[in-house]
C-alpha positions in Angstrom: -8.4 69.7 105.0 -11.6 70.5 105.9 -13.2 73.1 103.7 -16.4 74.1 102.2 -17.0 74.4 98.3 -17.6 77.5 96.9 -21.0 78.7 95.1 -19.7 80.5 92.3 -15.7 80.4 91.7 -14.2 83.1 89.2 -11.4 83.0 86.8 -8.4 83.2 88.8 -5.8 86.1 88.2 -1.9 86.9 88.8 -2.4 87.5 92.3 -4.3 84.4 92.7 -1.5 82.1 90.9 1.0 84.0 93.0 -0.7 82.8 96.6 -1.1 79.1 95.0 2.4 79.5 94.9 3.2 80.8 98.4 0.8 78.1 99.7 2.5 75.4 98.0 5.8 77.0 99.8 4.5 76.9 102.9 3.3 73.6 102.9 6.6 72.3 101.3 8.5 73.7 104.2 6.4 72.4 107.1 7.3 68.8 106.9 11.1 70.6 107.2 10.3 73.0 110.0 8.7 69.8 112.3 11.7 67.1 111.0 14.2 70.1 112.3 12.4 70.4 115.7 12.8 66.6 116.3 16.2 66.1 115.6 16.3 68.7 118.5 14.2 66.5 120.8 11.0 67.5 120.5 8.0 65.3 121.1 5.8 64.8 118.2 2.5 64.9 120.7 3.4 68.2 122.4 4.8 69.8 119.1 1.6 69.2 117.1 -0.3 70.4 120.5 1.5 73.5 120.3 1.5 74.2 116.7 -2.3 73.5 116.7 -2.8 75.9 119.6 -0.7 78.8 117.9 -2.6 78.1 114.8 -6.4 78.2 116.5 -5.3 81.5 118.2 -3.7 83.1 115.1 -7.2 82.2 113.5 -9.3 83.1 116.2 -7.8 86.7 116.2 -8.3 87.2 112.6 -11.8 85.8 113.1 -12.3 88.5 115.6 -11.0 91.5 113.5 -13.4 90.1 110.2 -16.0 89.4 113.2 -16.1 86.0 111.6 -17.1 84.0 114.9 -16.9 80.4 115.6 -20.5 78.4 115.4 -20.8 77.2 118.8 -24.0 75.4 118.4 -24.5 71.5 119.0 -23.7 71.2 115.1 -20.5 73.9 114.7 -19.1 72.2 118.1 -19.2 68.5 116.4 -17.9 69.9 113.1 -15.0 71.4 114.9 -14.5 68.1 117.1 -14.8 66.0 114.1 -12.8 68.0 111.6 -10.0 68.5 114.1 -9.6 65.4 114.8 -9.4 63.7 111.1 -8.5 67.0 109.3 -5.8 68.4 111.7 -4.7 66.3 115.0 -4.3 62.7 113.5 -2.6 63.4 110.0 -0.2 65.9 111.7 0.3 63.9 114.6 1.1 60.6 112.0 2.9 62.7 109.8 5.4 64.0 112.2 6.1 60.9 113.8 7.6 59.3 110.4 9.5 62.4 110.2 11.8 61.1 112.5 12.2 58.2 110.3 11.8 59.3 106.7 12.9 62.1 104.6 11.1 65.3 105.0 10.8 65.8 100.8 8.9 61.8 100.9 6.2 63.7 102.5 5.6 66.0 100.1 5.5 63.8 97.8 2.9 61.6 98.9 0.4 64.6 100.6 -0.8 65.5 96.8 -3.0 62.1 96.8 -5.1 64.1 99.4 -7.3 65.5 95.9 -7.4 62.1 94.8 -8.5 59.9 97.5 -11.2 62.7 97.9 -12.5 62.3 94.8 -12.3 58.0 95.3 -14.5 58.9 98.3 -16.6 60.9 96.9 -17.1 58.9 94.1 -18.1 55.9 96.4 -20.7 58.1 98.2 -22.4 59.6 95.5 -21.1 63.0 95.6 -19.1 63.1 92.3 -19.3 61.0 88.9 -17.1 58.7 88.0 -15.3 59.2 84.5 -12.9 57.1 82.8 -10.4 60.2 82.8 -10.8 60.7 86.4 -10.1 56.9 87.4 -7.6 56.7 85.0 -5.8 59.9 87.1 -5.9 58.1 90.3 -4.7 54.8 89.1 -1.5 56.9 87.6 -0.9 59.4 90.9 -1.2 56.6 93.4 1.5 54.4 91.3 3.4 57.1 91.1 3.1 57.9 95.0 3.8 54.1 95.3 6.7 54.5 93.5 7.8 57.8 95.3 8.0 55.2 98.4 10.3 52.8 97.1 13.9 52.9 97.7 15.7 54.7 94.9 12.8 57.7 94.5 12.7 59.6 97.5 12.9 57.1 100.2 16.9 56.1 100.8 18.0 52.3 100.4 18.4 51.7 104.1 15.1 54.4 104.8 12.4 52.6 106.7 10.1 51.0 104.7 7.1 50.7 107.2 7.3 54.4 108.4 7.5 55.2 104.6 3.9 53.6 104.0 2.4 54.8 107.1 2.7 58.4 105.5 -0.1 56.9 103.3 -2.4 57.1 106.2 -1.9 61.4 106.3 -3.3 62.0 102.8 -5.9 59.3 103.8 -6.6 61.4 107.0 -7.3 64.7 104.5 -9.3 63.1 102.2 -11.9 62.0 105.0 -11.8 65.4 106.1 -12.6 67.0 102.7 -15.8 64.3 102.5 -16.9 65.4 106.2 -16.8 68.8 105.7 -19.1 68.0 102.3 -21.8 66.5 104.5 -21.3 68.2 108.2 -20.4 71.6 108.4 -22.5 74.0 109.5 -24.7 76.0 106.8 -23.4 79.7 106.4 -20.1 79.3 108.5 -17.4 81.6 107.1 -14.3 79.5 106.1 -11.7 81.3 108.3 -14.0 80.3 111.1 -13.8 76.7 110.2 -10.3 76.5 109.9 -10.2 77.9 113.3 -12.7 75.7 114.7 -10.7 72.6 113.2 -7.3 73.9 114.8 -9.5 74.6 118.4 -10.4 71.0 118.0 -7.3 69.5 117.2 -5.6 71.0 120.3 -8.7 69.4 122.4 -8.0 65.7 121.2 -4.1 66.4 121.8 -4.5 67.7 125.1 -6.7 65.1 125.6 -4.4 62.4 124.5 -1.3 63.9 126.6 -3.5 62.7 129.5 -2.9 58.9 128.5 -1.1 56.8 130.7 2.7 56.8 129.4 2.2 60.3 127.0 5.6 61.6 126.9 3.9 65.1 127.4 1.5 66.7 129.9 -0.2 70.0 130.0 2.0 70.9 133.1 4.9 71.3 130.7 3.2 74.2 129.3 4.5 76.0 132.7 7.8 75.0 132.0 10.1 77.9 130.3 10.0 78.5 126.8 12.9 76.3 124.5 14.1 76.6 121.1 11.7 73.5 120.2 8.7 75.6 121.1 9.7 78.2 118.6 9.8 75.8 115.9 6.1 74.8 117.1 5.1 78.3 117.2 6.4 78.8 113.5 4.5 76.0 112.3 1.4 77.0 113.9 1.6 80.7 112.2 2.4 79.1 109.2 -0.2 77.0 109.4 -2.7 79.6 110.3 -1.5 81.7 107.3 -1.5 78.2 104.8 -5.2 77.9 106.3 -6.2 81.7 105.5 -4.5 81.4 101.9 -6.2 77.9 100.8 -9.6 79.2 102.2 -9.4 82.5 100.1 -8.5 80.5 97.1 -11.3 77.9 97.8 -13.9 80.2 97.8 -13.0 82.9 95.5 -11.6 80.5 92.7 -12.8 76.7 93.3 -11.8 73.4 94.7 -10.1 72.8 91.0 -7.9 75.5 91.1 -7.0 75.2 94.8 -6.2 71.5 94.5 -3.7 72.7 91.8 -1.2 73.3 94.9 -0.3 69.9 95.0 1.9 70.7 92.0 3.9 73.2 93.9 3.8 71.8 96.7 5.9 68.2 95.1 8.4 70.7 94.0 8.8 72.4 97.0 8.6 70.1 99.5 11.9 68.3 97.5 13.2 71.7 97.2 13.2 72.3 101.0 14.3 69.0 101.8 17.4 68.9 100.0 18.1 72.8 101.1 17.8 72.1 104.8 18.7 68.7 105.4 20.8 67.6 102.2 18.1 65.0 101.1 19.1 63.9 97.2 16.4 62.0 95.8 16.9 58.9 93.8 16.5 58.9 89.9 13.1 56.8 90.8 11.9 59.9 91.9 11.4 61.7 88.1 9.2 59.4 87.3 7.1 59.1 90.4 6.6 63.1 90.3 5.8 62.7 86.5 2.5 60.1 87.4 1.9 62.1 90.2 1.6 65.3 87.7 -0.6 63.0 85.3 -2.7 62.0 87.6 -3.6 65.6 89.1 -4.1 66.9 85.8 -6.5 64.0 85.3 -9.0 64.2 88.1 -8.5 67.8 88.8 -8.4 69.1 85.1 -10.7 70.8 82.8 -14.1 69.8 82.6 -15.4 69.9 85.8 -15.6 73.0 88.3 -15.0 73.2 92.4 
């Protein structure tokens, strides 16, 4: 998730914690919506494009209302295209391709690795100070993530292990996007405008991908009558736009440390949505996997480091 860091985070109140729970519920639900759409025959490329276009339109409308417009100079355009590729188009396309082969709850266990990988990349680039506590947290959480990918946890015994490991690229892309935002975001740009630019940049890349030879979908498909799967993509886009708005609000007001706690909620809601919608029953190893992930998040994002 491409995000600027706040300058003066304030102490979170009850409303902030409620928004954190809502955000975790949304992000936990979106893999399940995509998996349901693919069960109806949706193409991942078309699905991610339509959802990114819907998110961009919703965020642009919100920006117009608040008079927060996109920076369209050279630096702004480069940021939108870069963030759209590594922070939206690539991770969403890979994640939704994998969802045709793995449970929705598995992705919810993997995505919280993003803040941990963000810290690792930032430490390597000299943007963060590597402490023993935080390094231990990275090791613990990544161990939990690998355990979650094993048969007997969120992956069924007959699950596609290759696609399960492919989901690790999703938080890796999000981590790269976080570091990209810190180094290359336009100075003074409004978070809502940056979110809109990210979604818009993703739509540009995905539309170009649809022109590749052999692509299962092209721009002319926009002219066909609206189908049920298009409604799923629209719902996905609106939820994405709402999640962006909530996340940026939490980030700018209460800091990156507090916003990163959504990982706890995401693990629980993702597993719950998968069980409620698809009847996914995780194996007994999912409990120690979740404990390791929670412990890692606590060590990396706990007290002693703001935003």
